[in-house]
N, C-alpha and C positions, 0 to 999 in steps of 0.2 A: 504493499500500500504506500509505503513512504518511499519516495523517490527523490533524488537529488535533481535540482532544476538543471536544465540543459545550458542555460546561460545565468551563471552566478554572478556576474558583473553588478547587476542592479542591486542584488542582496548585499554584496560586499560594500557598494556605495551607501546603503542604508545604514550598515554598521559604522561606517566611516562617519557619517553625519552625525548618528547617535554619539560617537566618542567626542567629535569636535563641539557638539552643543554642550558636553559637560567639561570642556576644557582639557580633554584627555588628548594625547598624541595619537595620531594614526601611523603606526609604525609597521614596518615589513613583517615583523613577527606577528603582530596581531592580525594583519591582513591574510597572512599565511594560514594561521589557523582558523580563521573564518571560512577561507576557501576550501579547506580540508573538511570543514563541518558541513558546508553548504553542497558540496559535491558528493558527499557520501549519501548513501541510501538505507543507512541502517542506524542502530542505535550504537554509537561508538563510544568506547571507554577513552581514557587519557592514554592508555598504552596503545590503543588502536590508532589514535591520532599521532601519537609520537612516532609509530612506525611508519605511518603513511607519510609524514613529513619528512622522515629520514630517507624514505624510498624517492622522494623527490630531491633528495641532495641537501635538505635543509637541516642543521642542527640547532634545535631549539630545546631549551631545558623543559622538563615537565613543570616546573613552577610557573613559567610564562605561559604554557598551555592552560594550566588550572586558572590562572588570573584572567587570561582572555576568554576562557568559557564561563567564568563568572560574569564578566561583562556581557557576553552573549546572552546569557540567561537573563540579565537585568534588563537588557534591552527588548526582552520578548520575542527575539528572533529563534531562540534555542530553548528546548525544554529539558531539564534535568530529570533523569529516573533513577531510583533506587529499587533495584529488584532483588535486594536481599544477598548479593553475591559478594559483598565486602567492598565494592567500588561501585562508583555512580557510572551511568551512562548518559549520552547526550544526543538529542534527535532535533534536526532543523524543523522549524514550524512552517515551512515553505511548500507550495504545491503538493499539500496532503490534506487529507480529510480531517479537519480540525477536531472531530469528536470520534475517537477511536480507542481501542483497548489492546491489551496485550496477553499474550500467552508466552510463558517463559519456560523452556525445557530445563529442568533441574539437573539434567545429565550434561547436554552439550552447550548450554547456555544460548541457544538459538531463541530470538525474539520474534513472534509472529504477531503482526497485527490483525485486528478484526473490527468490523463494524456490525452493530446490531440494532435494526429497527425495533426489535422486540424489547430489547433492554432499554432503549431509549424511551420507549413508551411506558415500561414499568417504572422508570426513574420519574417521569413526569405524573404518571397516575398517583405513585405513592406520595410524591410530594404535595400534589393537590389534595389528596385524602388527609394530609396533616396540616394543610395551609402554609407549607413551606414552598419557598422560592429558591430552587437550586441554582448555584452560580457555576459549579462545575463538578465533576465526579471523575474518579478514576477506578479501574477495574483491572486487576492483574490476576491471571489465572496460572498456577503453577503446577507443572506435571511433565509429562513426556511427549516429545515431538513423535511424528510418524517414524522418523529415521531412527530415532533412540529405541523405540518398541521394536522396529524390524531387527535392530542389532541385538535384541534379547532383553533389554532393559525393562523393569516392571517397577511398579510402585503401588502401594496401597492408597486409596483415596482416604483422607483424613478429615475432609470437610473444612470448616472455618479453623484456623488454628489460633493460638494464644500463644504471644512470646514467652510467657513464664512456664509453659508446659515443657518447652525445650531447653529451660534453665535448669540445671541440677541444684538440688536443695543445698543450702549452705550447711556446713558441718561445725 
């Protein structure tokens, strides 16, 4: 569902304008990180972006990448995700469906985007029933992708989990 725009120049220009409006420098490093994010089609980690930039012959420190990603998130051009893997992933918000959800394979880390009209209807109906006006919502389903299942992986469905269930008791 999430694909990189074919022409990223307008998006890089929007980011540059965002930086200038806040009195921040438009550096080659910031531009390179923005280009790497906008040209990607997935949910990229800092390590993914670092490798992509190195593949382009650029040597940027991870701290620079983290800081630039923070600015991209603040600008509203990039969304940050925490899928419980111990690191964050970043997804540009350009040329994609603004309301979509994620399924994350707990074996391979693959992220699958999906859209559900039925789920959107349930959110609206539930909110209306409670006199609630939703601003946004997120749904992440964890499990096994088709490829992981075909390779023999199996998992038991646990329903909704609570973080303290996985925390060992203090002794």
